[in-house]
N, CA, C and O atoms as CSV, one atom per row, in Angstrom:
chain,resi,resn,atom,element,x,y,z
A,1,UNK,N,N,42.260,-1.120,39.529
A,1,UNK,CA,C,40.856,-1.362,39.581
A,1,UNK,C,C,39.842,-0.947,40.530
A,1,UNK,O,O,39.929,-1.326,41.698
A,2,UNK,N,N,38.987,-0.282,40.186
A,2,UNK,CA,C,38.339,0.764,40.801
A,2,UNK,C,C,37.159,-0.548,41.858
A,2,UNK,O,O,36.324,-1.322,41.391
A,3,UNK,N,N,37.508,-0.364,43.155
A,3,UNK,CA,C,36.212,-1.184,43.807
A,3,UNK,C,C,35.144,-0.858,43.829
A,3,UNK,O,O,35.046,0.354,44.019
A,4,UNK,N,N,34.116,-1.428,43.709
A,4,UNK,CA,C,32.397,-1.161,43.296
A,4,UNK,C,C,31.485,-1.279,44.317
A,4,UNK,O,O,30.270,-1.306,44.124
A,5,UNK,N,N,32.115,-1.366,45.604
A,5,UNK,CA,C,31.354,-1.760,46.786
A,5,UNK,C,C,31.958,-0.926,48.184
A,5,UNK,O,O,33.115,-0.505,48.179
A,6,UNK,N,N,31.218,-0.770,49.158
A,6,UNK,CA,C,31.535,-0.150,50.361
A,6,UNK,C,C,31.056,-1.179,51.307
A,6,UNK,O,O,30.120,-1.973,51.222
A,7,UNK,N,N,32.054,-0.935,52.358
A,7,UNK,CA,C,31.856,-1.806,53.668
A,7,UNK,C,C,30.785,-0.918,54.561
A,7,UNK,O,O,30.427,0.203,54.198
A,8,UNK,N,N,30.252,-1.637,55.937
A,8,UNK,CA,C,29.722,-1.001,56.967
A,8,UNK,C,C,30.092,0.284,57.420
A,8,UNK,O,O,29.309,1.233,57.474
A,9,UNK,N,N,31.534,0.328,57.816
A,9,UNK,CA,C,32.210,1.514,57.979
A,9,UNK,C,C,32.276,2.305,57.051
A,9,UNK,O,O,32.053,3.445,57.461
A,10,UNK,N,N,32.505,2.256,55.830
A,10,UNK,CA,C,32.671,3.232,54.928
A,10,UNK,C,C,31.255,3.966,54.438
A,10,UNK,O,O,31.311,5.067,53.891
A,11,UNK,N,N,30.025,3.315,54.658
A,11,UNK,CA,C,28.842,3.198,54.275
A,11,UNK,C,C,28.239,4.215,55.687
A,11,UNK,O,O,27.238,4.910,55.514
A,12,UNK,N,N,28.762,4.206,56.674
A,12,UNK,CA,C,28.327,4.669,58.094
A,12,UNK,C,C,29.039,6.462,57.999
A,12,UNK,O,O,28.574,7.480,58.512
A,13,UNK,N,N,30.169,6.310,57.231
A,13,UNK,CA,C,31.094,7.455,57.209
A,13,UNK,C,C,30.105,8.217,55.997
A,13,UNK,O,O,29.688,9.347,56.251
A,14,UNK,N,N,29.805,7.678,54.900
A,14,UNK,CA,C,29.339,8.210,53.697
A,14,UNK,C,C,28.078,8.573,53.953
A,14,UNK,O,O,27.668,9.461,53.206
A,15,UNK,N,N,27.277,8.160,54.809
A,15,UNK,CA,C,25.939,8.629,55.307
A,15,UNK,C,C,26.234,9.786,56.422
A,15,UNK,O,O,25.693,10.884,56.288
A,16,UNK,N,N,26.816,9.609,57.162
A,16,UNK,CA,C,27.175,10.398,58.404
A,16,UNK,C,C,26.214,10.220,59.687
A,16,UNK,O,O,25.641,11.022,60.424
A,17,UNK,N,N,26.301,8.702,59.621
A,17,UNK,CA,C,25.807,8.383,60.828
A,17,UNK,C,C,26.456,7.060,61.414
A,17,UNK,O,O,26.998,6.402,60.526
A,18,UNK,N,N,26.552,6.447,62.797
A,18,UNK,CA,C,26.983,5.666,63.311
A,18,UNK,C,C,26.688,4.065,62.699
A,18,UNK,O,O,25.650,3.727,62.129
A,19,UNK,N,N,27.789,3.248,62.953
A,19,UNK,CA,C,27.951,2.072,62.142
A,19,UNK,C,C,26.576,1.290,62.820
A,19,UNK,O,O,25.817,0.575,62.166
A,20,UNK,N,N,26.439,1.590,64.260
A,20,UNK,CA,C,25.192,0.627,64.673
A,20,UNK,C,C,23.941,1.185,63.911
A,20,UNK,O,O,22.933,0.478,63.894
A,21,UNK,N,N,23.932,2.302,63.329
A,21,UNK,CA,C,22.646,2.969,62.619
A,21,UNK,C,C,22.571,1.996,61.281
A,21,UNK,O,O,21.525,1.483,60.885
A,22,UNK,N,N,23.712,1.854,60.731
A,22,UNK,CA,C,23.690,1.117,59.480
A,22,UNK,C,C,23.107,-0.408,59.811
A,22,UNK,O,O,22.167,-0.950,59.228
A,23,UNK,N,N,23.844,-0.919,60.811
A,23,UNK,CA,C,23.514,-2.341,60.795
A,23,UNK,C,C,21.768,-2.169,61.105
A,23,UNK,O,O,21.089,-2.960,60.450
A,24,UNK,N,N,21.253,-1.541,61.717
A,24,UNK,CA,C,20.180,-1.170,62.344
A,24,UNK,C,C,19.347,-1.283,61.045
A,24,UNK,O,O,18.448,-2.120,61.123
A,25,UNK,N,N,19.441,-0.682,59.970
A,25,UNK,CA,C,19.146,-0.197,58.385
A,25,UNK,C,C,19.041,-1.597,57.926
A,25,UNK,O,O,17.929,-2.031,57.625
A,26,UNK,N,N,20.064,-2.328,57.846
A,26,UNK,CA,C,20.329,-3.527,57.211
A,26,UNK,C,C,18.943,-4.378,57.831
A,26,UNK,O,O,17.886,-4.516,57.216
A,27,UNK,N,N,19.204,-4.832,59.022
A,27,UNK,CA,C,18.563,-5.974,59.595
A,27,UNK,C,C,16.985,-5.321,59.251
A,27,UNK,O,O,16.149,-6.169,58.937
A,28,UNK,N,N,16.574,-4.041,59.282
A,28,UNK,CA,C,15.249,-3.656,58.984
A,28,UNK,C,C,14.985,-3.842,57.387
A,28,UNK,O,O,13.890,-4.113,56.895
A,29,UNK,N,N,15.977,-3.680,56.806
A,29,UNK,CA,C,15.452,-4.071,55.394
A,29,UNK,C,C,15.390,-2.334,54.941
A,29,UNK,O,O,14.615,-1.993,54.048
A,30,UNK,N,N,16.084,-1.525,55.492
A,30,UNK,CA,C,15.791,0.284,55.017
A,30,UNK,C,C,16.728,0.434,54.125
A,30,UNK,O,O,16.466,1.403,53.412
A,31,UNK,N,N,18.095,-0.294,53.726
A,31,UNK,CA,C,18.956,0.065,52.768
A,31,UNK,C,C,19.149,-0.684,51.970
A,31,UNK,O,O,19.237,-1.851,52.350
A,32,UNK,N,N,19.293,-0.424,50.636
A,32,UNK,CA,C,20.069,-1.827,49.672
A,32,UNK,C,C,21.264,-2.211,50.082
A,32,UNK,O,O,22.048,-1.265,50.143
A,33,UNK,N,N,21.763,-3.363,50.425
A,33,UNK,CA,C,22.581,-4.054,50.448
A,33,UNK,C,C,22.779,-5.228,50.051
A,33,UNK,O,O,21.832,-5.758,49.470
A,34,UNK,N,N,23.925,-5.945,50.205
A,34,UNK,CA,C,23.905,-7.462,49.553
A,34,UNK,C,C,25.098,-8.041,50.601
A,34,UNK,O,O,25.764,-7.363,51.383
A,35,UNK,N,N,25.165,-9.489,50.381
A,35,UNK,CA,C,26.340,-10.155,51.227
A,35,UNK,C,C,26.931,-11.023,50.693
A,35,UNK,O,O,26.339,-11.856,50.006
A,36,UNK,N,N,28.470,-11.044,50.909
A,36,UNK,CA,C,29.452,-11.593,50.039
A,36,UNK,C,C,30.357,-12.384,51.235
A,36,UNK,O,O,31.103,-11.847,52.054
A,37,UNK,N,N,30.105,-13.605,51.104
A,37,UNK,CA,C,30.739,-14.605,52.285
A,37,UNK,C,C,30.525,-13.951,53.459
A,37,UNK,O,O,31.552,-13.521,53.984
A,38,UNK,N,N,29.338,-13.714,54.120
A,38,UNK,CA,C,29.012,-13.223,55.274
A,38,UNK,C,C,29.043,-11.487,55.660
A,38,UNK,O,O,28.550,-11.008,56.681
A,39,UNK,N,N,29.666,-10.798,54.701
A,39,UNK,CA,C,30.151,-9.515,54.811
A,39,UNK,C,C,29.207,-8.713,54.252
A,39,UNK,O,O,28.833,-9.012,53.118
A,40,UNK,N,N,28.737,-7.761,54.789
A,40,UNK,CA,C,27.481,-6.676,54.221
A,40,UNK,C,C,28.252,-6.096,53.395
A,40,UNK,O,O,29.406,-5.840,53.738
A,41,UNK,N,N,27.902,-5.849,52.449
A,41,UNK,CA,C,28.435,-4.658,51.347
A,41,UNK,C,C,27.278,-3.744,50.542
A,41,UNK,O,O,26.212,-4.281,50.241
A,42,UNK,N,N,27.515,-2.453,50.234
A,42,UNK,CA,C,26.858,-1.813,49.387
A,42,UNK,C,C,27.287,-1.158,48.146
A,42,UNK,O,O,28.315,-0.483,48.083
A,43,UNK,N,N,26.521,-1.355,47.195
A,43,UNK,CA,C,26.687,-0.580,45.946
A,43,UNK,C,C,26.636,0.909,46.005
A,43,UNK,O,O,25.607,1.494,46.344
A,44,UNK,N,N,27.681,1.497,45.695
A,44,UNK,CA,C,27.313,3.115,45.728
A,44,UNK,C,C,26.525,3.843,45.015
A,44,UNK,O,O,26.082,4.927,45.396
A,45,UNK,N,N,26.255,3.264,43.815
A,45,UNK,CA,C,25.406,3.460,42.744
A,45,UNK,C,C,23.817,3.508,43.223
A,45,UNK,O,O,23.013,4.423,43.037
A,46,UNK,N,N,23.587,2.075,43.986
A,46,UNK,CA,C,22.391,1.695,44.389
A,46,UNK,C,C,21.878,2.408,45.639
A,46,UNK,O,O,20.680,2.535,45.893
A,47,UNK,N,N,23.038,2.936,46.522
A,47,UNK,CA,C,22.728,3.747,47.624
A,47,UNK,C,C,22.410,4.988,47.032
A,47,UNK,O,O,21.391,5.521,47.472
A,48,UNK,N,N,23.112,5.661,46.024
A,48,UNK,CA,C,23.146,7.094,45.776
A,48,UNK,C,C,21.525,6.936,44.942
A,48,UNK,O,O,20.925,8.003,44.815
A,49,UNK,N,N,20.953,5.899,44.488
A,49,UNK,CA,C,19.491,6.055,43.686
A,49,UNK,C,C,18.524,5.949,44.851
A,49,UNK,O,O,17.446,6.542,44.816
A,50,UNK,N,N,18.929,5.132,45.979
A,50,UNK,CA,C,18.414,5.087,47.235
A,50,UNK,C,C,17.870,6.711,47.686
A,50,UNK,O,O,16.730,7.115,47.916
A,51,UNK,N,N,18.958,7.302,47.699
A,51,UNK,CA,C,18.918,8.541,48.603
A,51,UNK,C,C,18.261,9.295,47.666
A,51,UNK,O,O,17.411,10.011,48.195
A,52,UNK,N,N,18.327,9.397,46.575
A,52,UNK,CA,C,17.340,10.367,45.594
A,52,UNK,C,C,16.044,9.593,45.818
A,52,UNK,O,O,15.111,10.396,45.844
A,53,UNK,N,N,15.791,8.814,45.924
A,53,UNK,CA,C,14.272,8.231,46.339
A,53,UNK,C,C,13.800,8.473,47.509
A,53,UNK,O,O,12.583,8.353,47.651
A,54,UNK,N,N,14.495,8.813,48.473
A,54,UNK,CA,C,14.187,9.041,49.966
A,54,UNK,C,C,13.925,10.427,49.625
A,54,UNK,O,O,12.893,10.884,50.117
A,55,UNK,N,N,14.643,11.231,48.872
A,55,UNK,CA,C,14.427,12.856,48.969
A,55,UNK,C,C,13.092,13.210,48.173
A,55,UNK,O,O,12.352,14.120,48.547
A,56,UNK,N,N,12.879,12.562,47.244
A,56,UNK,CA,C,11.605,12.899,46.747
A,56,UNK,C,C,10.452,12.392,47.342
A,56,UNK,O,O,9.396,12.994,47.151
A,57,UNK,N,N,10.483,10.965,48.323
A,57,UNK,CA,C,9.855,10.845,48.866
A,57,UNK,C,C,9.058,11.544,50.449
A,57,UNK,O,O,8.065,11.300,51.134
A,58,UNK,N,N,10.157,12.472,50.453
A,58,UNK,CA,C,10.227,13.557,51.821
A,58,UNK,C,C,10.576,12.690,53.097
A,58,UNK,O,O,10.236,13.075,54.216
A,59,UNK,N,N,11.279,11.487,52.893
A,59,UNK,CA,C,11.606,10.680,54.188
A,59,UNK,C,C,12.721,11.791,54.873
A,59,UNK,O,O,13.254,11.543,55.954
């Protein structure tokens, strides 16, 4: 079975930033995420779409 979510650590590696940066982005509502039993998780497809949107907006 293929996993369909990424942890904060995996997301930090994926984006090339520190884990603290990912936590700050989550707190600020800057990156799409969801919580499952208190864990912060990310959908790779949703994050990829968010990245494309950021690129189009020139951020």
